[in-house]
C-alpha positions as CSV (number, residue, x, y, z in Angstrom):
1,X,135.7,132.1,-47.7
2,X,136.6,128.1,-47.9
3,X,134.1,125.7,-46.3
4,X,136.9,125.0,-43.0
5,X,136.6,128.8,-42.1
6,X,132.7,128.9,-42.5
7,X,132.3,125.8,-40.3
8,X,134.7,127.5,-37.9
9,X,132.5,130.7,-37.7
10,X,129.8,128.4,-37.0
11,X,131.7,126.7,-34.6
12,X,133.1,130.1,-32.9
13,X,128.6,131.1,-32.0
14,X,128.7,128.3,-30.8
15,X,130.6,128.6,-28.3
16,X,129.0,131.9,-27.8
17,X,125.6,131.2,-27.6
18,X,125.9,128.1,-25.5
19,X,125.9,129.5,-22.1
20,X,122.8,131.2,-22.4
21,X,121.1,127.7,-23.7
22,X,119.8,125.4,-20.9
23,X,122.0,122.5,-20.9
24,X,119.5,120.6,-22.6
25,X,119.7,123.1,-25.5
26,X,123.0,122.8,-26.5
27,X,124.3,123.4,-29.5
28,X,126.6,120.5,-30.4
29,X,129.7,121.1,-32.7
30,X,129.1,118.6,-35.0
31,X,128.1,119.2,-38.6
32,X,125.1,116.9,-38.5
33,X,123.7,118.7,-35.5
34,X,120.0,119.9,-36.5
35,X,119.9,123.3,-35.8
36,X,116.4,124.6,-37.4
37,X,113.7,121.7,-38.3
38,X,112.8,117.9,-36.7
39,X,115.2,117.3,-33.9
40,X,116.3,121.0,-33.8
41,X,117.6,121.9,-30.0
42,X,116.5,125.9,-30.3
43,X,113.8,127.5,-30.2
44,X,112.8,131.5,-31.9
45,X,114.5,133.2,-29.7
46,X,117.5,131.0,-29.5
47,X,117.7,131.1,-33.6
48,X,117.2,134.5,-33.5
49,X,120.5,135.1,-31.0
50,X,122.5,132.4,-32.8
51,X,121.8,133.9,-36.2
52,X,122.8,137.4,-35.2
53,X,125.6,135.6,-33.6
54,X,126.3,134.0,-36.1
55,X,126.1,137.6,-39.0
56,X,128.4,139.4,-37.1
57,X,131.3,137.4,-36.8
58,X,130.7,136.1,-40.8
59,X,130.4,140.1,-41.4
60,X,133.6,140.5,-39.7
61,X,135.2,138.1,-41.9
62,X,134.2,139.2,-45.2
63,X,134.5,142.7,-44.0
64,X,131.5,143.8,-45.4
65,X,127.5,143.2,-43.4
66,X,126.2,140.3,-43.9
67,X,122.3,138.8,-44.2
68,X,121.9,135.4,-43.5
69,X,118.1,134.9,-43.0
70,X,115.8,135.4,-46.3
71,X,112.0,134.9,-46.3
72,X,112.8,130.9,-47.2
73,X,116.1,130.3,-45.4
74,X,114.2,129.0,-42.0
75,X,110.6,127.3,-43.1
76,X,112.4,125.1,-45.6
77,X,113.6,121.7,-43.8
78,X,116.0,120.7,-45.7
79,X,117.2,124.5,-46.4
80,X,120.5,126.7,-45.1
81,X,119.7,126.7,-41.5
82,X,119.1,123.3,-41.0
83,X,122.4,121.9,-39.6
84,X,125.8,123.0,-38.7
85,X,127.1,121.5,-41.9
86,X,124.3,122.9,-44.1
87,X,124.4,126.0,-42.4
88,X,128.5,126.3,-43.2
89,X,128.2,125.2,-47.3
90,X,126.4,128.1,-47.4
91,X,128.2,130.4,-45.8
92,X,131.2,129.4,-47.9
93,X,128.9,130.0,-50.4
94,X,128.7,134.2,-49.9
95,X,130.0,136.2,-52.2
96,X,133.9,137.4,-50.7
97,X,135.0,140.5,-50.0
């Protein structure tokens, strides 16, 4: 999957999750939007909801089950879930079909 496809899936996930969030917590569809870490707008439940929704979308796109989280993915301040852009990079690097 290329980065544009991955970014599209992240944006679609933002569109799906944002209505469930308070207006002040909604994610902007921009590469530099912080998801996890200082300045991030999601609480722990919001992160889980977002990740599960994204895993479903990516899994559908790749026609296989996908697990995006590992034990360090969320704890690393500069990890793949830090920004929308870093998450798109992470998703685009997943093995294909």
